[in-house]
C-alpha positions in Angstrom: -63.6 -14.1 -3.4 -60.8 -16.5 -3.0 -57.1 -15.8 -3.0 -54.6 -18.0 -4.7 -50.8 -17.6 -4.5 -48.5 -18.8 -7.2 -44.8 -19.6 -7.1 -42.2 -19.1 -4.4 -39.4 -16.6 -3.8 -36.3 -16.4 -1.7 -38.0 -13.7 0.3 -41.4 -13.8 2.1 -43.7 -12.9 -0.8 -45.6 -14.6 -3.7 -44.5 -13.7 -7.2 -48.1 -13.6 -8.2 -51.5 -13.7 -6.4 -54.9 -14.1 -7.9 -57.7 -12.3 -6.2 -60.9 -12.9 -8.2 -60.4 -11.8 -11.7 -57.2 -9.8 -10.9 -53.6 -11.1 -10.7 -51.1 -9.0 -8.7 -47.5 -9.5 -9.6 -45.0 -8.6 -6.9 -42.2 -6.2 -7.8 -39.9 -8.0 -10.1 -36.2 -7.2 -10.1 -33.5 -7.9 -12.7 -32.3 -11.3 -11.5 -31.7 -14.4 -13.5 -32.9 -17.9 -12.7 -30.0 -18.4 -10.3 -30.9 -15.2 -8.4 -28.0 -13.1 -9.7 -28.5 -9.5 -10.8 -27.9 -9.3 -14.5 -25.0 -7.4 -15.8 -25.5 -4.3 -17.9 -27.3 -1.0 -17.7 -30.9 -0.1 -17.6 -31.7 -1.7 -20.9 -30.4 -5.2 -19.9 -32.0 -4.9 -16.5 -35.4 -3.8 -17.9 -35.3 -6.7 -20.3 -34.7 -9.2 -17.5 -37.5 -7.6 -15.3 -40.0 -7.9 -18.2 -39.1 -11.6 -18.7 -39.6 -12.1 -14.9 -43.0 -10.4 -15.1 -44.0 -12.7 -18.0 -42.9 -15.7 -16.0 -44.8 -14.6 -12.9 -47.9 -13.9 -15.0 -47.7 -17.3 -16.6 -47.9 -18.9 -13.1 -51.4 -17.5 -12.8 -52.4 -18.2 -16.4 -51.9 -14.7 -17.7 -49.8 -12.9 -20.2 -48.5 -9.3 -20.8 -51.6 -8.5 -22.8 -53.7 -9.0 -19.6 -51.7 -6.3 -17.7 -53.8 -3.2 -16.9 -51.5 -1.3 -14.5 -47.8 -1.2 -13.7 -45.7 0.6 -11.2 -42.1 1.2 -12.1 -39.3 2.2 -9.7 -36.2 3.6 -11.3 -33.0 4.2 -9.2 -32.2 7.2 -11.5 -34.7 9.3 -13.3 -32.1 10.0 -16.0 -32.7 6.3 -17.1 -36.3 7.1 -18.0 -35.9 7.4 -21.8 -33.7 4.3 -22.1 -36.1 2.4 -19.9 -39.1 3.5 -22.0 -37.4 2.2 -25.2 -37.3 -1.4 -23.8 -40.7 -1.2 -22.0 -42.4 0.0 -25.2 -41.3 -3.2 -27.0 -43.3 -5.3 -24.4 -46.4 -3.1 -24.7 -46.4 -1.9 -28.4 -50.1 -1.1 -28.5 -52.6 -0.2 -25.8 -50.0 -0.1 -23.0 -51.3 -0.4 -19.4 -51.7 2.5 -17.1 -48.4 3.2 -15.4 -46.8 5.1 -12.5 -43.1 5.7 -12.6 -41.1 7.0 -9.7 -37.5 7.5 -8.8 -36.6 5.5 -5.6 -33.9 4.0 -3.6 -34.2 0.3 -4.2 -33.6 -2.5 -1.7 -30.7 -4.0 -3.6 -28.1 -2.6 -6.0 -30.3 -2.6 -9.1 -31.6 0.0 -11.5 -35.3 -0.9 -12.0 -38.1 -2.8 -10.3 -41.6 -3.2 -11.8 -44.9 -4.5 -10.3 -48.0 -5.3 -12.3 -51.7 -5.9 -12.1 -53.4 -8.1 -14.7 -57.1 -8.7 -15.3 -58.2 -12.1 -16.6 -61.6 -13.3 -15.7 -61.8 -16.7 -14.0 -63.3 -19.4 -16.2 -66.6 -20.9 -14.9 
């Protein structure tokens, strides 16, 4: 099995890494293209995180429909319902398996999401 890293980040990680037929997307945070945390509450931040996941997946030739597992970190469990409203729009049918936890995050944000996608390599 070979490993292929995609993209670059301002911290020592790869936004996406392909390992065989799986693509692992590092935890995405609600920052825009300039690296600034987006303004707004959990809804706006979740929207930005999902766009960032889409972009990281695209680097590896994947899309949201290829996602089989996500792990979600919420700063405040009380945001769970509002978070779900946004998340549901990105996975309207057959959503991936998911774990959601309340956690202190590394920067002043409300949500971080990592993802695992499955897309077989083409021969």
